[in-house]
C-alpha positions as CSV (number, residue, x, y, z in Angstrom):
1,X,64.7,30.8,13.4
2,X,62.8,27.4,13.0
3,X,61.1,28.2,16.5
4,X,59.9,31.3,15.0
5,X,58.6,29.3,11.8
6,X,56.7,26.7,13.7
7,X,55.2,29.7,16.1
8,X,54.2,31.7,12.3
9,X,53.1,28.6,11.0
10,X,50.3,27.5,14.3
11,X,49.6,31.6,14.5
12,X,48.5,31.3,11.1
13,X,46.6,28.3,11.1
14,X,44.7,29.4,13.8
15,X,44.4,32.9,12.3
16,X,42.9,31.1,8.9
17,X,40.5,29.0,11.0
18,X,39.1,31.7,12.8
19,X,38.4,33.8,9.7
20,X,36.8,30.3,7.9
21,X,34.7,29.7,10.7
22,X,33.7,33.7,11.0
23,X,33.4,34.6,7.6
24,X,32.0,31.4,5.8
25,X,29.1,32.0,7.4
26,X,28.6,35.8,7.3
27,X,29.3,35.3,3.2
28,X,26.7,32.5,3.3
29,X,24.2,34.7,5.2
30,X,24.8,38.0,2.9
31,X,24.2,35.7,-0.3
32,X,21.0,34.3,1.1
33,X,19.9,37.5,2.0
34,X,20.7,39.1,-1.4
35,X,19.1,36.1,-2.8
36,X,15.9,36.3,-1.3
37,X,15.4,40.0,-1.2
38,X,16.2,40.1,-4.9
39,X,13.2,37.4,-5.0
40,X,11.1,39.2,-3.0
41,X,11.4,42.6,-4.9
42,X,11.1,39.9,-8.1
43,X,7.6,38.5,-6.6
44,X,6.4,42.7,-5.5
45,X,7.3,43.8,-9.8
46,X,5.1,40.7,-10.6
47,X,2.4,41.0,-8.2
48,X,2.3,44.7,-9.1
49,X,2.1,43.8,-12.8
50,X,-0.7,41.3,-12.2
51,X,-2.9,43.8,-10.7
52,X,-2.2,46.3,-13.2
53,X,-3.2,44.2,-15.9
54,X,-5.9,42.8,-13.6
55,X,-6.8,46.5,-13.4
56,X,-6.8,47.6,-16.7
57,X,-8.7,44.5,-17.8
58,X,-11.7,44.6,-15.5
59,X,-11.9,48.8,-16.1
60,X,-12.2,47.9,-20.1
61,X,-14.7,45.3,-19.2
62,X,-16.6,47.8,-17.2
63,X,-16.7,50.4,-19.5
64,X,-18.1,47.9,-22.5
65,X,-20.4,46.3,-19.8
66,X,-21.8,50.0,-18.9
67,X,-22.1,50.6,-22.4
68,X,-23.7,47.8,-23.4
69,X,-26.4,48.0,-20.6
70,X,-26.9,51.8,-21.4
71,X,-27.8,50.6,-24.8
72,X,-30.1,48.0,-24.1
73,X,-32.0,50.7,-21.9
74,X,-32.5,52.5,-25.0
75,X,-33.3,49.4,-27.8
76,X,-36.2,48.9,-25.6
77,X,-37.7,52.4,-25.7
78,X,-41.3,52.0,-27.1
79,X,-40.9,55.3,-28.9
80,X,-37.6,54.4,-31.0
81,X,-39.4,51.0,-31.5
82,X,-42.5,52.4,-33.0
83,X,-40.5,54.9,-34.9
84,X,-38.4,52.4,-36.4
85,X,-40.9,50.3,-37.7
86,X,-42.7,53.2,-39.6
87,X,-39.2,53.9,-41.0
88,X,-39.7,57.9,-39.7
89,X,-36.6,59.3,-39.9
90,X,-37.9,62.5,-38.8
91,X,-39.6,61.1,-35.6
92,X,-36.3,59.0,-35.2
93,X,-34.4,62.2,-35.2
94,X,-36.6,64.1,-33.0
95,X,-36.3,61.4,-30.7
96,X,-32.3,60.6,-30.8
97,X,-30.9,63.8,-30.6
98,X,-31.7,64.7,-26.9
99,X,-30.7,61.2,-26.5
100,X,-27.6,61.7,-27.9
101,X,-26.9,65.0,-26.1
102,X,-27.8,63.6,-22.5
103,X,-25.9,60.9,-22.9
104,X,-22.8,62.7,-24.6
105,X,-22.6,64.7,-21.8
106,X,-23.2,62.2,-19.1
107,X,-21.5,59.4,-20.5
108,X,-19.1,60.8,-22.7
109,X,-20.8,59.2,-25.9
110,X,-19.8,60.0,-29.3
111,X,-21.6,57.6,-31.2
112,X,-25.2,56.8,-31.6
113,X,-26.4,55.4,-34.5
114,X,-29.7,53.5,-35.5
115,X,-30.2,50.6,-38.4
116,X,-33.3,48.7,-40.2
117,X,-33.1,45.2,-40.3
118,X,-31.3,45.2,-43.3
119,X,-27.9,46.8,-41.7
120,X,-28.7,50.2,-43.8
121,X,-28.0,53.0,-41.2
122,X,-31.0,55.0,-40.8
123,X,-30.1,57.7,-38.1
124,X,-26.9,58.8,-37.1
125,X,-27.1,60.7,-33.5
126,X,-23.9,62.2,-34.0
127,X,-23.7,62.9,-37.8
128,X,-27.1,63.8,-38.7
129,X,-26.3,64.4,-42.5
130,X,-24.8,60.7,-43.0
131,X,-27.1,58.1,-43.2
132,X,-28.4,55.5,-45.7
133,X,-24.9,53.3,-46.2
134,X,-25.2,49.6,-45.9
135,X,-23.4,47.9,-42.9
136,X,-24.9,44.2,-42.7
137,X,-21.6,42.9,-43.9
138,X,-20.1,43.8,-40.4
139,X,-19.9,41.0,-38.0
140,X,-21.2,43.3,-35.0
141,X,-24.3,44.1,-37.2
142,X,-25.0,40.7,-38.2
143,X,-24.5,39.0,-34.6
144,X,-27.3,42.1,-33.7
145,X,-29.3,41.1,-36.2
146,X,-29.4,37.9,-35.0
147,X,-30.6,38.7,-31.8
148,X,-27.3,38.5,-30.0
149,X,-26.4,41.4,-27.9
150,X,-22.2,42.6,-28.1
151,X,-19.8,45.0,-26.7
152,X,-15.9,45.7,-27.6
153,X,-13.1,48.0,-29.6
154,X,-13.4,49.4,-32.6
155,X,-10.5,51.7,-34.1
156,X,-12.5,54.1,-36.2
157,X,-11.2,57.3,-38.2
158,X,-11.1,59.0,-34.5
159,X,-9.1,56.4,-32.8
160,X,-9.9,53.8,-30.5
161,X,-13.6,53.6,-29.2
162,X,-15.6,51.0,-26.9
163,X,-18.9,50.0,-29.5
164,X,-21.8,47.9,-28.2
165,X,-24.4,46.6,-30.6
166,X,-27.8,46.1,-29.3
167,X,-31.1,44.5,-31.4
168,X,-34.2,46.3,-31.3
169,X,-36.8,43.4,-31.0
170,X,-40.8,44.0,-31.5
171,X,-42.9,41.2,-30.9
172,X,-39.6,38.6,-30.6
173,X,-38.5,40.2,-34.1
174,X,-35.5,42.2,-34.7
175,X,-36.6,44.9,-36.9
176,X,-33.5,46.9,-36.1
177,X,-30.2,47.6,-34.2
178,X,-28.6,50.5,-32.3
179,X,-25.2,50.9,-32.0
180,X,-23.1,53.2,-29.6
181,X,-19.8,54.2,-28.8
182,X,-17.4,55.6,-26.4
183,X,-14.1,57.6,-27.2
184,X,-10.6,57.1,-25.6
185,X,-11.3,59.1,-23.0
186,X,-12.0,56.6,-20.5
187,X,-7.9,55.5,-21.0
188,X,-7.3,58.9,-19.2
189,X,-9.4,57.8,-16.2
190,X,-7.6,54.4,-16.1
191,X,-4.2,55.9,-16.5
192,X,-5.0,58.1,-13.3
193,X,-6.0,54.8,-11.4
194,X,-3.1,53.2,-12.3
195,X,-0.2,55.3,-10.8
196,X,2.9,54.8,-12.1
197,X,1.9,52.5,-14.8
198,X,2.0,53.3,-18.8
199,X,-0.8,52.2,-20.7
200,X,-0.1,52.0,-24.4
201,X,-2.4,50.6,-27.4
202,X,-1.3,49.0,-30.8
203,X,-3.3,48.5,-34.1
204,X,-2.9,45.3,-36.1
205,X,0.5,46.8,-37.4
206,X,2.3,47.2,-34.3
207,X,1.7,50.9,-34.3
208,X,1.1,53.0,-31.3
209,X,-2.2,54.5,-31.8
210,X,-2.7,56.0,-28.2
211,X,-0.4,56.2,-24.9
212,X,-0.7,57.9,-21.7
213,X,2.9,59.4,-22.7
214,X,2.2,61.2,-26.0
215,X,5.8,60.9,-27.3
216,X,5.1,57.1,-27.8
217,X,2.5,57.9,-30.3
218,X,3.2,56.7,-33.8
219,X,6.3,54.2,-32.5
220,X,6.2,50.5,-33.5
221,X,6.1,47.4,-31.4
222,X,10.1,46.6,-31.1
223,X,9.3,42.7,-30.9
224,X,7.4,42.4,-33.8
225,X,6.9,38.7,-33.0
226,X,5.1,39.2,-30.0
227,X,1.9,40.0,-32.2
228,X,2.2,36.6,-33.6
229,X,2.3,35.0,-30.3
230,X,-0.8,36.7,-29.1
231,X,-2.6,35.1,-31.7
232,X,-3.5,32.2,-29.6
233,X,-5.6,34.9,-27.1
234,X,-3.4,34.6,-24.3
235,X,-1.1,37.8,-22.4
236,X,2.7,37.9,-22.8
237,X,5.1,39.2,-20.1
238,X,8.5,40.7,-20.9
239,X,10.8,41.8,-18.4
240,X,13.0,44.9,-19.9
241,X,15.9,46.8,-18.7
242,X,14.0,49.2,-16.5
243,X,10.5,47.9,-16.9
244,X,8.3,45.2,-17.2
245,X,5.9,45.1,-20.0
246,X,2.5,43.2,-20.2
247,X,0.9,42.7,-24.0
248,X,-3.1,41.6,-23.8
249,X,-5.1,40.9,-26.8
250,X,-7.7,43.6,-27.8
251,X,-10.6,41.8,-29.5
252,X,-13.3,43.1,-31.7
253,X,-16.9,43.4,-30.4
254,X,-17.5,39.8,-31.6
255,X,-14.4,38.4,-29.8
256,X,-13.3,36.3,-33.0
257,X,-10.8,38.5,-33.9
258,X,-8.0,40.5,-32.5
259,X,-7.6,44.2,-33.5
260,X,-5.3,45.1,-31.6
261,X,-2.5,44.8,-28.4
262,X,-3.1,46.6,-25.0
263,X,0.7,47.1,-23.5
264,X,0.5,47.7,-19.5
265,X,4.1,48.9,-18.3
266,X,5.4,49.7,-15.0
267,X,9.0,51.6,-14.0
268,X,10.8,49.1,-11.9
269,X,13.9,51.6,-11.5
270,X,13.5,52.6,-7.9
271,X,13.3,48.6,-7.3
272,X,15.9,47.7,-9.1
273,X,18.2,50.2,-7.7
274,X,17.1,49.8,-4.4
275,X,18.1,45.9,-4.6
276,X,21.6,47.5,-6.0
277,X,21.9,49.7,-3.0
278,X,21.2,46.6,-0.7
279,X,23.5,44.4,-2.1
280,X,26.3,47.3,-2.1
281,X,25.7,47.6,1.8
282,X,26.1,44.3,2.2
283,X,29.4,43.9,0.7
284,X,30.7,46.7,2.7
285,X,29.4,45.5,5.8
286,X,31.1,41.9,4.5
287,X,34.4,44.0,4.1
288,X,34.3,45.4,7.3
289,X,33.4,42.6,8.9
290,X,36.3,40.8,7.4
291,X,38.8,43.4,8.5
292,X,37.7,43.5,12.2
293,X,37.0,39.6,12.4
294,X,41.0,39.4,11.0
295,X,42.1,41.7,13.4
296,X,40.6,39.6,16.4
297,X,41.9,36.6,15.3
298,X,45.3,37.5,15.0
299,X,44.8,38.7,18.7
300,X,43.6,35.6,19.7
301,X,46.3,33.2,17.9
302,X,48.6,35.0,19.7
303,X,47.3,34.8,22.6
304,X,47.0,30.9,22.2
305,X,50.1,30.6,20.3
306,X,53.0,31.8,22.9
307,X,52.1,29.6,25.5
308,X,51.8,26.6,23.5
309,X,55.6,27.7,22.0
310,X,56.8,27.9,25.4
311,X,55.1,24.2,26.1
312,X,57.0,22.8,22.9
313,X,60.3,23.9,24.0
314,X,60.0,22.1,27.7
315,X,58.6,19.0,25.8
316,X,61.6,19.0,23.6
317,X,64.2,19.2,27.0
318,X,61.6,16.5,28.9
319,X,62.2,14.1,26.0
320,X,66.3,14.5,26.2
321,X,66.0,13.0,29.5
322,X,66.0,16.3,31.9
323,X,63.6,16.0,34.2
324,X,65.3,19.0,36.3
325,X,63.5,21.9,34.7
326,X,61.4,23.9,36.6
327,X,57.7,24.5,35.1
328,X,55.8,27.1,36.7
329,X,51.8,26.8,37.3
330,X,49.5,28.5,34.5
331,X,46.7,30.3,35.9
332,X,44.9,30.0,32.6
333,X,41.6,28.4,33.3
334,X,41.2,27.4,29.3
335,X,42.9,24.5,27.6
336,X,46.1,26.3,27.5
337,X,46.6,26.2,31.1
338,X,45.5,22.4,31.1
339,X,48.3,22.0,29.0
340,X,50.9,23.7,31.2
341,X,49.8,22.3,34.2
342,X,49.4,18.6,32.6
343,X,52.9,19.1,31.5
344,X,54.2,19.8,34.8
345,X,52.4,17.0,36.2
346,X,53.9,14.6,33.4
347,X,57.0,15.8,34.4
348,X,56.7,15.0,38.4
349,X,54.8,11.7,37.6
350,X,57.9,10.9,34.7
351,X,60.5,11.8,37.7
352,X,58.6,9.5,40.3
353,X,58.3,6.7,37.6
354,X,62.4,6.6,37.1
355,X,63.1,6.1,40.5
356,X,60.4,3.2,41.0
357,X,62.0,1.6,37.9
358,X,65.4,2.0,39.2
359,X,64.2,0.3,42.3
360,X,62.3,-2.1,40.3
361,X,65.5,-3.1,38.0
362,X,67.5,-4.0,41.1
363,X,64.6,-5.9,42.7
364,X,64.0,-7.7,39.2
365,X,68.0,-8.9,39.7
366,X,67.4,-10.1,43.2
367,X,64.1,-12.1,42.2
368,X,65.8,-13.6,38.7
369,X,68.0,-15.7,40.6
370,X,65.2,-17.4,42.9
371,X,63.2,-17.8,39.5
372,X,65.9,-20.2,38.4
373,X,65.5,-22.3,41.5
374,X,61.9,-22.0,41.3
375,X,62.0,-23.2,37.5
376,X,64.0,-26.2,38.5
377,X,61.9,-27.5,41.0
378,X,58.8,-26.8,38.4
379,X,60.6,-28.7,35.9
380,X,61.2,-32.0,38.2
381,X,57.2,-32.2,38.9
382,X,56.2,-31.4,35.4
383,X,58.0,-35.1,34.3
384,X,56.0,-36.7,37.5
385,X,52.6,-35.1,35.8
386,X,53.9,-36.3,32.1
387,X,54.3,-40.2,33.3
388,X,50.7,-39.9,34.9
389,X,49.1,-38.4,32.0
390,X,50.3,-41.5,30.1
391,X,48.9,-43.7,32.0
392,X,45.8,-41.9,32.1
393,X,45.6,-41.1,28.2
394,X,46.1,-45.4,28.3
395,X,43.1,-46.0,29.9
396,X,41.0,-43.4,28.1
397,X,41.6,-45.3,25.2
398,X,40.4,-48.7,26.5
399,X,37.1,-46.8,27.9
400,X,36.9,-45.2,24.1
401,X,37.1,-49.0,22.6
402,X,34.6,-50.4,24.8
403,X,32.0,-47.4,24.4
404,X,32.5,-48.1,20.5
405,X,31.6,-51.8,20.9
406,X,28.5,-51.0,23.1
407,X,27.5,-48.4,20.3
408,X,27.6,-50.5,17.5
409,X,25.6,-53.2,20.1
410,X,23.0,-50.2,20.6
411,X,23.2,-49.6,16.6
412,X,22.1,-53.3,16.0
413,X,19.2,-53.1,19.0
414,X,17.9,-49.7,17.8
415,X,17.7,-51.3,14.1
416,X,15.7,-54.6,15.5
417,X,13.5,-51.7,17.3
418,X,12.9,-49.5,14.4
419,X,11.7,-52.6,12.8
420,X,9.3,-54.2,15.5
421,X,8.0,-50.8,15.4
422,X,7.4,-50.7,11.8
423,X,5.9,-54.2,12.2
424,X,3.8,-52.8,14.9
425,X,2.7,-50.0,12.9
426,X,1.3,-52.5,10.3
427,X,-0.2,-55.0,12.5
428,X,-2.0,-51.7,13.9
429,X,-3.3,-51.1,10.7
430,X,-4.5,-54.3,10.2
431,X,-6.4,-54.6,12.9
432,X,-7.8,-51.3,12.7
433,X,-8.7,-52.4,9.1
434,X,-10.5,-55.7,10.8
435,X,-12.1,-53.5,13.4
436,X,-13.5,-51.0,10.7
437,X,-14.6,-54.7,8.5
438,X,-16.0,-55.9,11.8
439,X,-18.0,-52.9,12.4
440,X,-19.5,-52.7,9.1
441,X,-20.3,-56.1,9.1
442,X,-22.3,-55.2,12.4
443,X,-24.2,-52.4,10.6
444,X,-25.1,-55.5,7.9
445,X,-26.2,-57.9,10.4
446,X,-28.2,-55.1,11.9
447,X,-30.1,-54.3,8.5
448,X,-30.3,-58.2,8.0
449,X,-32.1,-58.6,11.3
450,X,-34.6,-55.9,10.7
451,X,-35.2,-57.7,6.9
452,X,-35.7,-60.9,8.4
453,X,-37.6,-59.6,10.7
454,X,-39.8,-57.6,8.2
455,X,-40.1,-61.0,6.2
456,X,-41.4,-62.4,9.5
457,X,-44.2,-59.9,9.6
458,X,-45.2,-60.1,6.0
459,X,-45.6,-63.9,6.2
460,X,-47.7,-63.6,9.2
461,X,-49.7,-61.7,7.2
462,X,-50.0,-63.9,4.6
463,X,-50.8,-66.8,6.9
464,X,-53.4,-64.9,8.4
465,X,-55.0,-63.9,4.7
466,X,-54.6,-67.3,3.8
467,X,-57.1,-68.3,6.7
468,X,-59.6,-65.4,5.7
469,X,-59.4,-67.1,2.1
470,X,-60.0,-70.7,3.1
471,X,-63.0,-69.2,5.4
472,X,-64.5,-66.9,2.1
473,X,-63.9,-70.2,0.2
474,X,-66.0,-71.9,2.5
475,X,-68.5,-69.2,2.1
476,X,-68.5,-69.8,-1.7
477,X,-69.5,-73.7,-1.5
478,X,-72.3,-72.4,1.0
479,X,-73.3,-70.0,-1.9
480,X,-72.4,-73.2,-4.3
481,X,-74.7,-75.2,-2.4
482,X,-77.6,-72.3,-2.2
483,X,-77.5,-72.0,-5.5
484,X,-77.8,-75.7,-6.6
485,X,-80.8,-75.9,-4.2
486,X,-82.4,-72.6,-6.6
487,X,-81.8,-74.2,-9.8
488,X,-83.1,-77.4,-9.1
489,X,-86.1,-75.5,-7.7
490,X,-86.4,-73.4,-10.9
491,X,-86.0,-77.0,-13.1
492,X,-89.3,-78.2,-11.3
493,X,-90.9,-75.2,-11.6
494,X,-89.9,-75.4,-15.4
495,X,-91.0,-79.2,-15.9
496,X,-94.7,-77.8,-14.0
497,X,-94.9,-74.8,-16.2
498,X,-94.5,-77.6,-19.3
499,X,-96.9,-79.3,-17.6
500,X,-99.4,-77.0,-17.3
501,X,-98.4,-75.0,-20.5
502,X,-99.3,-78.8,-22.7
503,X,-102.7,-78.9,-20.6
504,X,-103.3,-75.2,-21.7
505,X,-103.2,-76.3,-25.4
506,X,-102.8,-73.5,-28.0
507,X,-102.7,-71.0,-25.3
508,X,-99.9,-72.3,-23.7
509,X,-97.5,-72.8,-26.3
510,X,-95.4,-69.3,-25.5
511,X,-95.7,-70.2,-22.0
512,X,-94.5,-73.6,-22.7
513,X,-91.4,-72.2,-25.1
514,X,-90.7,-70.0,-21.8
515,X,-90.8,-72.8,-19.4
516,X,-88.5,-74.7,-22.0
517,X,-85.8,-71.9,-21.8
518,X,-86.1,-71.8,-18.6
519,X,-85.4,-75.3,-18.1
520,X,-82.3,-75.2,-20.2
521,X,-81.2,-72.4,-18.1
522,X,-81.6,-74.0,-15.1
523,X,-79.7,-77.0,-16.1
524,X,-77.0,-74.8,-17.4
525,X,-76.7,-73.3,-14.2
526,X,-76.9,-76.6,-12.5
527,X,-74.0,-77.4,-14.9
528,X,-71.8,-74.3,-13.7
529,X,-72.6,-75.0,-10.1
530,X,-70.9,-78.3,-10.6
531,X,-67.9,-76.7,-12.2
532,X,-67.7,-73.9,-9.5
533,X,-67.8,-76.4,-6.7
534,X,-65.0,-77.9,-8.5
535,X,-63.0,-74.9,-8.7
536,X,-63.9,-74.4,-5.0
537,X,-62.7,-77.7,-4.0
538,X,-59.4,-77.2,-5.7
539,X,-59.2,-73.8,-4.4
540,X,-59.7,-75.5,-0.8
541,X,-56.9,-77.6,-1.7
542,X,-54.5,-75.5,-2.4
543,X,-55.3,-73.0,-0.3
544,X,-54.7,-75.7,2.5
545,X,-51.1,-76.4,0.8
546,X,-50.4,-72.7,0.6
547,X,-51.5,-72.2,4.2
548,X,-49.4,-75.4,5.3
549,X,-46.4,-73.7,3.1
550,X,-46.4,-70.4,4.5
551,X,-46.5,-72.1,7.8
552,X,-43.7,-73.8,7.2
553,X,-42.0,-71.0,6.1
554,X,-42.8,-68.6,8.8
555,X,-41.6,-71.4,11.2
556,X,-38.3,-71.2,9.1
557,X,-38.1,-67.6,9.1
558,X,-38.4,-67.6,12.9
559,X,-35.5,-69.7,13.2
560,X,-33.8,-67.8,10.6
561,X,-34.4,-64.3,12.7
562,X,-33.4,-66.0,15.7
563,X,-29.9,-67.4,14.0
564,X,-29.3,-64.1,12.8
565,X,-30.2,-62.4,16.1
566,X,-27.5,-64.9,17.9
567,X,-24.9,-64.1,14.9
568,X,-25.5,-60.2,15.5
569,X,-24.8,-60.6,19.3
570,X,-21.7,-62.7,18.1
571,X,-20.4,-60.0,15.7
572,X,-21.0,-57.7,18.4
573,X,-18.9,-59.7,20.9
574,X,-16.3,-60.5,18.1
575,X,-16.3,-56.4,17.4
576,X,-15.6,-55.3,21.2
577,X,-13.0,-58.2,21.2
578,X,-11.0,-56.2,18.3
579,X,-11.5,-53.3,19.2
580,X,-9.6,-54.4,22.9
581,X,-7.5,-55.7,20.6
582,X,-6.8,-52.2,18.5
583,X,-6.5,-50.6,21.5
584,X,-3.7,-53.1,23.0
585,X,-2.0,-52.9,19.7
586,X,-2.0,-49.4,19.3
587,X,-0.4,-49.4,23.2
588,X,2.2,-51.7,22.5
589,X,3.0,-50.0,19.0
590,X,3.2,-46.8,21.0
591,X,5.4,-48.2,23.5
592,X,7.7,-50.0,21.2
593,X,7.8,-46.1,19.3
594,X,8.9,-44.8,23.0
595,X,11.6,-47.4,23.2
596,X,12.8,-46.7,19.7
597,X,13.1,-43.0,20.5
598,X,14.8,-43.9,23.9
599,X,17.0,-46.4,22.1
600,X,18.1,-43.3,19.7
601,X,18.3,-41.0,22.4
602,X,20.6,-44.1,24.0
603,X,22.2,-44.6,21.1
604,X,23.0,-40.4,20.9
605,X,24.3,-40.6,24.4
606,X,26.7,-43.9,24.1
607,X,27.7,-42.2,20.7
608,X,28.4,-39.1,22.6
609,X,30.8,-40.7,25.4
610,X,32.4,-42.4,22.9
611,X,33.3,-39.1,21.2
612,X,34.1,-37.5,24.9
613,X,36.4,-40.8,25.6
614,X,38.1,-39.9,22.5
615,X,38.2,-36.1,22.8
616,X,39.3,-36.6,26.1
617,X,42.4,-39.4,25.2
618,X,43.1,-36.8,22.8
619,X,43.0,-34.3,24.8
620,X,45.1,-36.3,27.6
621,X,47.8,-36.8,24.7
622,X,48.0,-33.4,23.9
623,X,48.0,-32.3,27.8
624,X,51.4,-34.9,27.7
625,X,52.6,-33.0,24.8
626,X,51.8,-29.8,26.5
627,X,53.7,-30.8,29.3
628,X,56.5,-31.8,27.7
629,X,56.4,-28.2,25.6
630,X,56.1,-26.8,29.3
631,X,59.1,-29.0,30.2
632,X,60.9,-26.9,27.4
633,X,59.4,-23.7,28.2
634,X,60.8,-23.8,31.5
635,X,64.0,-24.1,29.9
636,X,63.5,-21.6,28.0
637,X,62.4,-19.7,30.9
638,X,65.4,-20.7,32.9
639,X,67.4,-19.0,29.5
640,X,65.4,-16.2,29.9
641,X,65.7,-15.6,33.3
642,X,69.2,-15.2,32.7
643,X,68.2,-12.6,29.9
644,X,66.3,-11.1,32.2
645,X,69.0,-10.3,34.8
646,X,70.9,-9.2,31.9
647,X,68.2,-6.8,31.2
648,X,67.9,-5.3,34.6
649,X,71.6,-4.2,34.6
650,X,70.8,-2.9,31.2
651,X,67.8,-0.9,33.0
652,X,69.9,0.3,35.9
653,X,72.3,1.8,32.9
654,X,69.5,3.5,31.2
655,X,67.9,5.0,34.4
656,X,71.4,6.5,35.0
657,X,71.1,8.6,32.2
658,X,68.3,10.5,33.4
659,X,68.7,13.8,35.1
660,X,66.6,13.6,38.5
661,X,68.2,16.2,40.3
């Protein structure tokens, strides 16, 4: 019974697995198809509804536009304008009646009305007996009198009509209005264009005043809130049980106020019925598929579960140690056949292994005795190794101590090298500063040499100018001598003139006065010449002194120039020497820096050597301890080999429990 329950449990799992793997994708597919189909139908309904709305709106706008165009054409008629100007109602009647009759026949016109510029009706082509009423207060008439042409819907006594209002203009002045209208026969034409679409016209009270279904005339809106929502001027679509209805606002000709509602609805019964049929068909197919898949899954699960049950029974026999059972080869090429053949192969392999284990247990018993002898010999050798390792550990400790001392000396040497390196860097900095100052001194000496050369040139020029000045003073002396001689001659001439004037008596008094003045002037010139001669002699003496001083200064400047040039050369030599010294200092500093770096590396190397020596000593001690542990382990192995011999005996007893033949 227990075997049967296990078998039924496995078969149930296979059946459920097949059902889940087969039915779940099918259910998901049916759901997706149903959803996509429903959405497709909804999109089709919305598209048809939008097309119906567009057609109705377009056709209404076309009717209003055609009527407006026709009205504008007759408003421009010259005979009509002339009759209106003359306010001749008889002439208007004779002109309008033929027009109205023709338009009524051709276009279904039911209103043809002419008014003056005050909004007063002069003539109704559709009713000649009614005229003279005032319509100036109507928005449409007011717009036409303001020169605006417009067309739209109006509710009149006869129901809904399309009206057009056009101004009659003469010399850019509105002299009247022309109003035309169409009855609701265009809606019948619109119904013929839209098969399967119902059109209802509601007034402001929500009552149907026209419908393509006569039975609906007089009905009211089921939801009066639609009228409120339409006040914003946007269309509203309502999805009812079996139809979809779109409500659109209907404006007056001025497009300022909503006068009613146009309802466009289409029957969705066929589409929804088709969608329901598709869903029912899908459910039926799903149920049939579940039945077929269940039958197939039960058949397949039986084909799989039966050989698995047989294999399970054989595996239980094998678990009891019965290796003599017969397992037939399976001819199936699937996983079940592979499992059966693998079970047979496992039984054969286990049979072989148990035989080999029996042989091995005998060999283990024999080799355990040999192992005990080998372990005794290894123990003796390990004692000798332990003694040797202790001696090596002692030498490693000494090496580590020496290395530590050398490392300390290297640290001191490294410290001295680092100090020398820092001092070398300071000397390098100072030598570079001295070299910089030497370069600046050379620049200053070059500048001083140039200035001394300029001073030398200036003094030379001054000496030459003083020489020329001395020569000019000599020329002045010569001129003074000439002037002095002229003054002496003038004085003699004055004396002779005075003598001649005295001889002349009265006649020579004026000449005597002049001669006396000339004499005085000559004496003054002579006195001035004496002073000038003194000044010139003083200037000559001073110029000689200045000239002598300039010559002495020139000689001193030449000596200074020579000394500065000598100093300049000396500073240049100092600069070259300082440059060489700086280069050498830099080289020495770099060498000291390299020595410092190498000493640090050596210190690191010796530290590593010391560390390695310490680690070697520790490792040797650990090795010695390990050797001691190995000795202990050898003792334990000896004990274990004894246990191994006992285990081999027990293994032989266990192998005997298996039934090999």
